[in-house]
PDB file of N, CA, C and O in Angstrom:
ATOM      1  N   MET A   1       4.523  -5.608  -3.765  1.00  0.00           N
ATOM      2  CA  MET A   1       5.394  -5.391  -2.633  1.00  0.00           C
ATOM      3  C   MET A   1       4.580  -5.606  -1.351  1.00  0.00           C
ATOM      4  O   MET A   1       3.611  -4.883  -1.118  1.00  0.00           O
ATOM      5  N   ASN A   2       4.943  -6.558  -0.539  1.00  0.00           N
ATOM      6  CA  ASN A   2       4.248  -6.833   0.708  1.00  0.00           C
ATOM      7  C   ASN A   2       5.228  -6.749   1.823  1.00  0.00           C
ATOM      8  O   ASN A   2       5.962  -7.704   2.077  1.00  0.00           O
ATOM      9  N   ILE A   3       5.264  -5.604   2.518  1.00  0.00           N
ATOM     10  CA  ILE A   3       6.205  -5.364   3.601  1.00  0.00           C
ATOM     11  C   ILE A   3       5.405  -5.121   4.881  1.00  0.00           C
ATOM     12  O   ILE A   3       4.394  -4.419   4.859  1.00  0.00           O
ATOM     13  N   THR A   4       5.847  -5.689   5.969  1.00  0.00           N
ATOM     14  CA  THR A   4       5.151  -5.508   7.256  1.00  0.00           C
ATOM     15  C   THR A   4       6.054  -4.777   8.223  1.00  0.00           C
ATOM     16  O   THR A   4       6.766  -5.413   9.000  1.00  0.00           O
ATOM     17  N   PRO A   5       6.043  -3.455   8.194  1.00  0.00           N
ATOM     18  CA  PRO A   5       6.894  -2.720   9.134  1.00  0.00           C
ATOM     19  C   PRO A   5       6.362  -2.806  10.560  1.00  0.00           C
ATOM     20  O   PRO A   5       5.174  -3.037  10.783  1.00  0.00           O
ATOM     21  N   LYS A   6       7.253  -2.619  11.509  1.00  0.00           N
ATOM     22  CA  LYS A   6       6.880  -2.742  12.909  1.00  0.00           C
ATOM     23  C   LYS A   6       6.805  -1.368  13.540  1.00  0.00           C
ATOM     24  O   LYS A   6       7.624  -0.502  13.232  1.00  0.00           O
ATOM     25  N   ILE A   7       5.834  -1.150  14.422  1.00  0.00           N
ATOM     26  CA  ILE A   7       5.681   0.079  15.146  1.00  0.00           C
ATOM     27  C   ILE A   7       6.636   0.078  16.324  1.00  0.00           C
ATOM     28  O   ILE A   7       6.641  -0.859  17.122  1.00  0.00           O
ATOM     29  N   THR A   8       7.455   1.136  16.440  1.00  0.00           N
ATOM     30  CA  THR A   8       8.448   1.220  17.542  1.00  0.00           C
ATOM     31  C   THR A   8       8.176   2.474  18.361  1.00  0.00           C
ATOM     32  O   THR A   8       7.578   3.438  17.883  1.00  0.00           O
ATOM     33  N   LYS A   9       8.629   2.429  19.599  1.00  0.00           N
ATOM     34  CA  LYS A   9       8.473   3.570  20.501  1.00  0.00           C
ATOM     35  C   LYS A   9       9.618   4.553  20.239  1.00  0.00           C
ATOM     36  O   LYS A   9      10.787   4.175  20.163  1.00  0.00           O
ATOM     37  N   THR A  10       9.233   5.839  20.101  1.00  0.00           N
ATOM     38  CA  THR A  10      10.204   6.896  19.898  1.00  0.00           C
ATOM     39  C   THR A  10       9.858   7.991  20.884  1.00  0.00           C
ATOM     40  O   THR A  10       8.959   8.788  20.615  1.00  0.00           O
ATOM     41  N   GLY A  11      10.536   8.059  22.013  1.00  0.00           N
ATOM     42  CA  GLY A  11      10.161   9.024  23.070  1.00  0.00           C
ATOM     43  C   GLY A  11       8.766   8.763  23.565  1.00  0.00           C
ATOM     44  O   GLY A  11       8.447   7.649  23.979  1.00  0.00           O
ATOM     45  N   ASN A  12       7.919   9.791  23.527  1.00  0.00           N
ATOM     46  CA  ASN A  12       6.499   9.642  23.971  1.00  0.00           C
ATOM     47  C   ASN A  12       5.585   9.299  22.787  1.00  0.00           C
ATOM     48  O   ASN A  12       4.369   9.185  22.940  1.00  0.00           O
ATOM     49  N   SER A  13       6.197   9.135  21.597  1.00  0.00           N
ATOM     50  CA  SER A  13       5.404   8.825  20.388  1.00  0.00           C
ATOM     51  C   SER A  13       5.705   7.436  19.874  1.00  0.00           C
ATOM     52  O   SER A  13       6.431   6.662  20.497  1.00  0.00           O
ATOM     53  N   ALA A  14       5.137   7.142  18.737  1.00  0.00           N
ATOM     54  CA  ALA A  14       5.422   5.868  18.069  1.00  0.00           C
ATOM     55  C   ALA A  14       5.906   6.159  16.635  1.00  0.00           C
ATOM     56  O   ALA A  14       5.565   7.192  16.058  1.00  0.00           O
ATOM     57  N   GLY A  15       6.664   5.282  16.096  1.00  0.00           N
ATOM     58  CA  GLY A  15       7.166   5.472  14.734  1.00  0.00           C
ATOM     59  C   GLY A  15       7.190   4.177  13.958  1.00  0.00           C
ATOM     60  O   GLY A  15       7.161   3.087  14.528  1.00  0.00           O
ATOM     61  N   VAL A  16       7.244   4.316  12.651  1.00  0.00           N
ATOM     62  CA  VAL A  16       7.329   3.157  11.781  1.00  0.00           C
ATOM     63  C   VAL A  16       8.604   3.326  10.936  1.00  0.00           C
ATOM     64  O   VAL A  16       8.818   4.381  10.339  1.00  0.00           O
ATOM     65  N   ILE A  17       9.425   2.307  10.890  1.00  0.00           N
ATOM     66  CA  ILE A  17      10.652   2.342  10.101  1.00  0.00           C
ATOM     67  C   ILE A  17      10.322   1.815   8.705  1.00  0.00           C
ATOM     68  O   ILE A  17       9.835   0.698   8.533  1.00  0.00           O
ATOM     69  N   LEU A  18      10.610   2.677   7.702  1.00  0.00           N
ATOM     70  CA  LEU A  18      10.336   2.306   6.321  1.00  0.00           C
ATOM     71  C   LEU A  18      11.603   1.724   5.700  1.00  0.00           C
ATOM     72  O   LEU A  18      12.666   2.344   5.743  1.00  0.00           O
ATOM     73  N   PRO A  19      11.484   0.544   5.129  1.00  0.00           N
ATOM     74  CA  PRO A  19      12.654  -0.055   4.455  1.00  0.00           C
ATOM     75  C   PRO A  19      13.090   0.772   3.239  1.00  0.00           C
ATOM     76  O   PRO A  19      12.311   1.570   2.719  1.00  0.00           O
ATOM     77  N   LYS A  20      14.306   0.584   2.800  1.00  0.00           N
ATOM     78  CA  LYS A  20      14.835   1.313   1.624  1.00  0.00           C
ATOM     79  C   LYS A  20      13.963   1.123   0.407  1.00  0.00           C
ATOM     80  O   LYS A  20      13.780   2.061  -0.369  1.00  0.00           O
ATOM     81  N   ALA A  21      13.412  -0.078   0.217  1.00  0.00           N
ATOM     82  CA  ALA A  21      12.577  -0.367  -0.963  1.00  0.00           C
ATOM     83  C   ALA A  21      11.327   0.513  -0.985  1.00  0.00           C
ATOM     84  O   ALA A  21      10.879   0.932  -2.052  1.00  0.00           O
ATOM     85  N   VAL A  22      10.775   0.787   0.170  1.00  0.00           N
ATOM     86  CA  VAL A  22       9.581   1.616   0.256  1.00  0.00           C
ATOM     87  C   VAL A  22       9.935   3.067  -0.041  1.00  0.00           C
ATOM     88  O   VAL A  22       9.201   3.748  -0.758  1.00  0.00           O
ATOM     89  N   LEU A  23      11.067   3.555   0.508  1.00  0.00           N
ATOM     90  CA  LEU A  23      11.496   4.915   0.227  1.00  0.00           C
ATOM     91  C   LEU A  23      11.817   5.077  -1.264  1.00  0.00           C
ATOM     92  O   LEU A  23      11.518   6.113  -1.858  1.00  0.00           O
ATOM     93  N   ALA A  24      12.422   4.054  -1.861  1.00  0.00           N
ATOM     94  CA  ALA A  24      12.726   4.111  -3.285  1.00  0.00           C
ATOM     95  C   ALA A  24      11.427   4.176  -4.094  1.00  0.00           C
ATOM     96  O   ALA A  24      11.331   4.924  -5.066  1.00  0.00           O
ATOM     97  N   HIS A  25      10.426   3.383  -3.681  1.00  0.00           N
ATOM     98  CA  HIS A  25       9.138   3.382  -4.374  1.00  0.00           C
ATOM     99  C   HIS A  25       8.453   4.746  -4.278  1.00  0.00           C
ATOM    100  O   HIS A  25       7.844   5.210  -5.241  1.00  0.00           O
ATOM    101  N   LEU A  26       8.558   5.389  -3.100  1.00  0.00           N
ATOM    102  CA  LEU A  26       7.961   6.681  -2.890  1.00  0.00           C
ATOM    103  C   LEU A  26       8.761   7.765  -3.633  1.00  0.00           C
ATOM    104  O   LEU A  26       8.233   8.833  -3.942  1.00  0.00           O
ATOM    105  N   GLY A  27      10.003   7.485  -3.906  1.00  0.00           N
ATOM    106  CA  GLY A  27      10.880   8.496  -4.542  1.00  0.00           C
ATOM    107  C   GLY A  27      11.267   9.566  -3.541  1.00  0.00           C
ATOM    108  O   GLY A  27      11.469  10.717  -3.928  1.00  0.00           O
ATOM    109  N   ASP A  28      11.376   9.225  -2.275  1.00  0.00           N
ATOM    110  CA  ASP A  28      11.630  10.161  -1.222  1.00  0.00           C
ATOM    111  C   ASP A  28      12.939   9.783  -0.511  1.00  0.00           C
ATOM    112  O   ASP A  28      13.487   8.704  -0.733  1.00  0.00           O
ATOM    113  N   GLU A  29      13.423  10.676   0.334  1.00  0.00           N
ATOM    114  CA  GLU A  29      14.664  10.454   1.085  1.00  0.00           C
ATOM    115  C   GLU A  29      14.376  10.670   2.543  1.00  0.00           C
ATOM    116  O   GLU A  29      13.324  11.186   2.922  1.00  0.00           O
ATOM    117  N   VAL A  30      15.333  10.266   3.359  1.00  0.00           N
ATOM    118  CA  VAL A  30      15.246  10.459   4.790  1.00  0.00           C
ATOM    119  C   VAL A  30      15.174  11.965   5.084  1.00  0.00           C
ATOM    120  O   VAL A  30      15.959  12.733   4.527  1.00  0.00           O
ATOM    121  N   GLY A  31      14.255  12.393   5.940  1.00  0.00           N
ATOM    122  CA  GLY A  31      14.098  13.801   6.291  1.00  0.00           C
ATOM    123  C   GLY A  31      13.039  14.497   5.475  1.00  0.00           C
ATOM    124  O   GLY A  31      12.664  15.617   5.821  1.00  0.00           O
ATOM    125  N   GLU A  32      12.532  13.898   4.406  1.00  0.00           N
ATOM    126  CA  GLU A  32      11.479  14.528   3.619  1.00  0.00           C
ATOM    127  C   GLU A  32      10.123  14.347   4.316  1.00  0.00           C
ATOM    128  O   GLU A  32       9.987  13.527   5.223  1.00  0.00           O
ATOM    129  N   THR A  33       9.125  15.124   3.879  1.00  0.00           N
ATOM    130  CA  THR A  33       7.817  15.074   4.452  1.00  0.00           C
ATOM    131  C   THR A  33       6.909  14.172   3.647  1.00  0.00           C
ATOM    132  O   THR A  33       6.906  14.229   2.418  1.00  0.00           O
ATOM    133  N   LEU A  34       6.134  13.336   4.329  1.00  0.00           N
ATOM    134  CA  LEU A  34       5.182  12.451   3.690  1.00  0.00           C
ATOM    135  C   LEU A  34       3.766  12.886   4.081  1.00  0.00           C
ATOM    136  O   LEU A  34       3.577  13.502   5.130  1.00  0.00           O
ATOM    137  N   THR A  35       2.797  12.578   3.265  1.00  0.00           N
ATOM    138  CA  THR A  35       1.413  12.854   3.536  1.00  0.00           C
ATOM    139  C   THR A  35       0.709  11.555   3.881  1.00  0.00           C
ATOM    140  O   THR A  35       0.834  10.571   3.153  1.00  0.00           O
ATOM    141  N   LEU A  36      -0.030  11.540   4.983  1.00  0.00           N
ATOM    142  CA  LEU A  36      -0.730  10.358   5.411  1.00  0.00           C
ATOM    143  C   LEU A  36      -2.226  10.660   5.367  1.00  0.00           C
ATOM    144  O   LEU A  36      -2.681  11.632   5.971  1.00  0.00           O
ATOM    145  N   VAL A  37      -2.986   9.836   4.659  1.00  0.00           N
ATOM    146  CA  VAL A  37      -4.465  10.040   4.492  1.00  0.00           C
ATOM    147  C   VAL A  37      -5.158   8.786   4.894  1.00  0.00           C
ATOM    148  O   VAL A  37      -4.828   7.701   4.416  1.00  0.00           O
ATOM    149  N   VAL A  38      -6.143   8.922   5.792  1.00  0.00           N
ATOM    150  CA  VAL A  38      -6.958   7.754   6.198  1.00  0.00           C
ATOM    151  C   VAL A  38      -8.050   7.564   5.164  1.00  0.00           C
ATOM    152  O   VAL A  38      -8.814   8.481   4.864  1.00  0.00           O
ATOM    153  N   THR A  39      -8.109   6.350   4.623  1.00  0.00           N
ATOM    154  CA  THR A  39      -9.100   6.008   3.618  1.00  0.00           C
ATOM    155  C   THR A  39      -9.985   4.871   4.118  1.00  0.00           C
ATOM    156  O   THR A  39      -9.648   4.267   5.136  1.00  0.00           O
ATOM    157  N   PRO A  40     -11.083   4.550   3.470  1.00  0.00           N
ATOM    158  CA  PRO A  40     -11.921   3.461   3.916  1.00  0.00           C
ATOM    159  C   PRO A  40     -11.173   2.119   3.920  1.00  0.00           C
ATOM    160  O   PRO A  40     -11.531   1.224   4.685  1.00  0.00           O
ATOM    161  N   ARG A  41     -10.159   1.969   3.093  1.00  0.00           N
ATOM    162  CA  ARG A  41      -9.396   0.726   3.003  1.00  0.00           C
ATOM    163  C   ARG A  41      -8.205   0.677   3.968  1.00  0.00           C
ATOM    164  O   ARG A  41      -7.604  -0.381   4.156  1.00  0.00           O
ATOM    165  N   GLY A  42      -7.868   1.797   4.569  1.00  0.00           N
ATOM    166  CA  GLY A  42      -6.692   1.831   5.462  1.00  0.00           C
ATOM    167  C   GLY A  42      -6.029   3.183   5.422  1.00  0.00           C
ATOM    168  O   GLY A  42      -6.700   4.212   5.494  1.00  0.00           O
ATOM    169  N   ILE A  43      -4.707   3.189   5.307  1.00  0.00           N
ATOM    170  CA  ILE A  43      -3.960   4.432   5.321  1.00  0.00           C
ATOM    171  C   ILE A  43      -3.155   4.529   4.025  1.00  0.00           C
ATOM    172  O   ILE A  43      -2.524   3.562   3.599  1.00  0.00           O
ATOM    173  N   GLU A  44      -3.187   5.705   3.409  1.00  0.00           N
ATOM    174  CA  GLU A  44      -2.425   5.964   2.185  1.00  0.00           C
ATOM    175  C   GLU A  44      -1.283   6.894   2.553  1.00  0.00           C
ATOM    176  O   GLU A  44      -1.483   7.957   3.140  1.00  0.00           O
ATOM    177  N   LEU A  45      -0.090   6.468   2.196  1.00  0.00           N
ATOM    178  CA  LEU A  45       1.132   7.236   2.488  1.00  0.00           C
ATOM    179  C   LEU A  45       1.719   7.661   1.147  1.00  0.00           C
ATOM    180  O   LEU A  45       1.976   6.826   0.280  1.00  0.00           O
ATOM    181  N   SER A  46       1.930   8.978   0.985  1.00  0.00           N
ATOM    182  CA  SER A  46       2.462   9.497  -0.258  1.00  0.00           C
ATOM    183  C   SER A  46       3.425  10.640  -0.005  1.00  0.00           C
ATOM    184  O   SER A  46       3.487  11.197   1.092  1.00  0.00           O
ATOM    185  N   VAL A  47       4.167  10.973  -1.034  1.00  0.00           N
ATOM    186  CA  VAL A  47       5.121  12.059  -0.970  1.00  0.00           C
ATOM    187  C   VAL A  47       4.354  13.380  -0.892  1.00  0.00           C
ATOM    188  O   VAL A  47       3.365  13.567  -1.601  1.00  0.00           O
ATOM    189  N   GLY A  48       4.808  14.294  -0.033  1.00  0.00           N
ATOM    190  CA  GLY A  48       4.157  15.579   0.080  1.00  0.00           C
ATOM    191  C   GLY A  48       4.259  16.357  -1.192  1.00  0.00           C
ATOM    192  O   GLY A  48       5.263  16.271  -1.898  1.00  0.00           O
ATOM    193  N   ASP A  49       3.222  17.129  -1.505  1.00  0.00           N
ATOM    194  CA  ASP A  49       3.191  17.947  -2.708  1.00  0.00           C
ATOM    195  C   ASP A  49       3.423  19.407  -2.310  1.00  0.00           C
ATOM    196  O   ASP A  49       2.556  20.023  -1.689  1.00  0.00           O
ATOM    197  N   PRO A  50       4.589  19.966  -2.663  1.00  0.00           N
ATOM    198  CA  PRO A  50       4.914  21.344  -2.260  1.00  0.00           C
ATOM    199  C   PRO A  50       3.870  22.368  -2.752  1.00  0.00           C
ATOM    200  O   PRO A  50       3.562  23.327  -2.045  1.00  0.00           O
ATOM    201  N   ASP A  51       3.325  22.159  -3.973  1.00  0.00           N
ATOM    202  CA  ASP A  51       2.310  23.084  -4.485  1.00  0.00           C
ATOM    203  C   ASP A  51       1.079  23.075  -3.619  1.00  0.00           C
ATOM    204  O   ASP A  51       0.526  24.126  -3.294  1.00  0.00           O
ATOM    205  N   PHE A  52       0.639  21.864  -3.238  1.00  0.00           N
ATOM    206  CA  PHE A  52      -0.568  21.719  -2.428  1.00  0.00           C
ATOM    207  C   PHE A  52      -0.344  22.373  -1.052  1.00  0.00           C
ATOM    208  O   PHE A  52      -1.224  23.060  -0.534  1.00  0.00           O
ATOM    209  N   ASP A  53       0.827  22.151  -0.481  1.00  0.00           N
ATOM    210  CA  ASP A  53       1.141  22.725   0.832  1.00  0.00           C
ATOM    211  C   ASP A  53       1.101  24.259   0.793  1.00  0.00           C
ATOM    212  O   ASP A  53       0.621  24.909   1.722  1.00  0.00           O
ATOM    213  N   GLU A  54       1.617  24.814  -0.304  1.00  0.00           N
ATOM    214  CA  GLU A  54       1.626  26.280  -0.472  1.00  0.00           C
ATOM    215  C   GLU A  54       0.186  26.783  -0.638  1.00  0.00           C
ATOM    216  O   GLU A  54      -0.183  27.805  -0.060  1.00  0.00           O
ATOM    217  N   GLN A  55      -0.619  26.071  -1.419  1.00  0.00           N
ATOM    218  CA  GLN A  55      -1.998  26.479  -1.631  1.00  0.00           C
ATOM    219  C   GLN A  55      -2.790  26.421  -0.323  1.00  0.00           C
ATOM    220  O   GLN A  55      -3.617  27.292  -0.054  1.00  0.00           O
ATOM    221  N   MET A  56      -2.536  25.401   0.478  1.00  0.00           N
ATOM    222  CA  MET A  56      -3.254  25.301   1.763  1.00  0.00           C
ATOM    223  C   MET A  56      -2.834  26.414   2.715  1.00  0.00           C
ATOM    224  O   MET A  56      -3.660  26.919   3.476  1.00  0.00           O
ATOM    225  N   ALA A  57      -1.576  26.798   2.683  1.00  0.00           N
ATOM    226  CA  ALA A  57      -1.141  27.898   3.546  1.00  0.00           C
ATOM    227  C   ALA A  57      -1.849  29.204   3.149  1.00  0.00           C
ATOM    228  O   ALA A  57      -2.259  29.971   4.020  1.00  0.00           O
ATOM    229  N   VAL A  58      -1.991  29.452   1.877  1.00  0.00           N
ATOM    230  CA  VAL A  58      -2.710  30.638   1.411  1.00  0.00           C
ATOM    231  C   VAL A  58      -4.165  30.560   1.791  1.00  0.00           C
ATOM    232  O   VAL A  58      -4.745  31.545   2.248  1.00  0.00           O
ATOM    233  N   ALA A  59      -4.776  29.372   1.603  1.00  0.00           N
ATOM    234  CA  ALA A  59      -6.195  29.193   1.977  1.00  0.00           C
ATOM    235  C   ALA A  59      -6.423  29.437   3.471  1.00  0.00           C
ATOM    236  O   ALA A  59      -7.407  30.068   3.856  1.00  0.00           O
ATOM    237  N   ARG A  60      -5.531  28.946   4.293  1.00  0.00           N
ATOM    238  CA  ARG A  60      -5.682  29.132   5.756  1.00  0.00           C
ATOM    239  C   ARG A  60      -5.570  30.635   6.095  1.00  0.00           C
ATOM    240  O   ARG A  60      -6.292  31.131   6.960  1.00  0.00           O
ATOM    241  N   GLU A  61      -4.694  31.331   5.431  1.00  0.00           N
ATOM    242  CA  GLU A  61      -4.520  32.753   5.687  1.00  0.00           C
ATOM    243  C   GLU A  61      -5.798  33.502   5.275  1.00  0.00           C
ATOM    244  O   GLU A  61      -6.248  34.376   6.016  1.00  0.00           O
ATOM    245  N   VAL A  62      -6.381  33.193   4.139  1.00  0.00           N
ATOM    246  CA  VAL A  62      -7.620  33.855   3.705  1.00  0.00           C
ATOM    247  C   VAL A  62      -8.743  33.501   4.659  1.00  0.00           C
ATOM    248  O   VAL A  62      -9.525  34.377   5.027  1.00  0.00           O
ATOM    249  N   MET A  63      -8.852  32.231   5.078  1.00  0.00           N
ATOM    250  CA  MET A  63      -9.934  31.853   5.997  1.00  0.00           C
ATOM    251  C   MET A  63      -9.794  32.558   7.318  1.00  0.00           C
ATOM    252  O   MET A  63     -10.800  32.920   7.928  1.00  0.00           O
ATOM    253  N   ALA A  64      -8.551  32.772   7.794  1.00  0.00           N
ATOM    254  CA  ALA A  64      -8.354  33.485   9.049  1.00  0.00           C
ATOM    255  C   ALA A  64      -8.753  34.941   8.938  1.00  0.00           C
ATOM    256  O   ALA A  64      -9.325  35.495   9.877  1.00  0.00           O
ATOM    257  N   ARG A  65      -8.461  35.581   7.798  1.00  0.00           N
ATOM    258  CA  ARG A  65      -8.790  37.001   7.582  1.00  0.00           C
ATOM    259  C   ARG A  65     -10.294  37.186   7.366  1.00  0.00           C
ATOM    260  O   ARG A  65     -10.853  38.199   7.788  1.00  0.00           O
ATOM    261  N   ARG A  66     -10.939  36.252   6.735  1.00  0.00           N
ATOM    262  CA  ARG A  66     -12.362  36.393   6.370  1.00  0.00           C
ATOM    263  C   ARG A  66     -13.265  35.471   7.175  1.00  0.00           C
ATOM    264  O   ARG A  66     -14.271  34.974   6.668  1.00  0.00           O
ATOM    265  N   LYS A  67     -12.906  35.248   8.416  1.00  0.00           N
ATOM    266  CA  LYS A  67     -13.619  34.307   9.283  1.00  0.00           C
ATOM    267  C   LYS A  67     -15.118  34.669   9.402  1.00  0.00           C
ATOM    268  O   LYS A  67     -15.978  33.797   9.281  1.00  0.00           O
ATOM    269  N   ARG A  68     -15.425  35.972   9.642  1.00  0.00           N
ATOM    270  CA  ARG A  68     -16.821  36.362   9.798  1.00  0.00           C
ATOM    271  C   ARG A  68     -17.632  36.206   8.514  1.00  0.00           C
ATOM    272  O   ARG A  68     -18.775  35.748   8.548  1.00  0.00           O
ATOM    273  N   ALA A  69     -17.044  36.585   7.392  1.00  0.00           N
ATOM    274  CA  ALA A  69     -17.760  36.433   6.112  1.00  0.00           C
ATOM    275  C   ALA A  69     -18.036  34.968   5.814  1.00  0.00           C
ATOM    276  O   ALA A  69     -19.128  34.615   5.370  1.00  0.00           O
ATOM    277  N   LEU A  70     -17.043  34.112   6.060  1.00  0.00           N
ATOM    278  CA  LEU A  70     -17.240  32.690   5.814  1.00  0.00           C
ATOM    279  C   LEU A  70     -18.310  32.103   6.757  1.00  0.00           C
ATOM    280  O   LEU A  70     -19.077  31.227   6.358  1.00  0.00           O
ATOM    281  N   ARG A  71     -18.352  32.574   7.960  1.00  0.00           N
ATOM    282  CA  ARG A  71     -19.354  32.081   8.915  1.00  0.00           C
ATOM    283  C   ARG A  71     -20.751  32.482   8.439  1.00  0.00           C
ATOM    284  O   ARG A  71     -21.681  31.681   8.529  1.00  0.00           O
ATOM    285  N   GLU A  72     -20.916  33.727   7.925  1.00  0.00           N
ATOM    286  CA  GLU A  72     -22.218  34.131   7.370  1.00  0.00           C
ATOM    287  C   GLU A  72     -22.598  33.333   6.146  1.00  0.00           C
ATOM    288  O   GLU A  72     -23.758  32.955   5.983  1.00  0.00           O
ATOM    289  N   LEU A  73     -21.630  33.071   5.280  1.00  0.00           N
ATOM    290  CA  LEU A  73     -21.943  32.259   4.098  1.00  0.00           C
ATOM    291  C   LEU A  73     -22.304  30.822   4.418  1.00  0.00           C
ATOM    292  O   LEU A  73     -23.007  30.181   3.637  1.00  0.00           O
ATOM    293  N   ALA A  74     -21.850  30.307   5.526  1.00  0.00           N
ATOM    294  CA  ALA A  74     -22.128  28.957   5.910  1.00  0.00           C
ATOM    295  C   ALA A  74     -23.557  28.771   6.455  1.00  0.00           C
ATOM    296  O   ALA A  74     -24.036  27.645   6.588  1.00  0.00           O
ATOM    297  N   LYS A  75     -24.221  29.881   6.763  1.00  0.00           N
ATOM    298  CA  LYS A  75     -25.589  29.794   7.314  1.00  0.00           C
ATOM    299  C   LYS A  75     -26.597  29.343   6.285  1.00  0.00           C
ATOM    300  O   LYS A  75     -27.783  29.223   6.594  1.00  0.00           O
TER     301      LYS A  75
END
């Protein structure tokens, strides 16, 4: 699949319109969250993982509560 989407202006931001074929390949729908990762070869776009998002929320909470301990461990 070789698709060249165009960057469009959306308010003060920019957006990319994904064709139906790309959404079907991702297995996602309009309004869902995607994950964008910068890699050495470019950008990887994938469907968000709810389990990972939940784990990251818990990790951020623990890091916020234990900030001083983590700072000491980092020395």
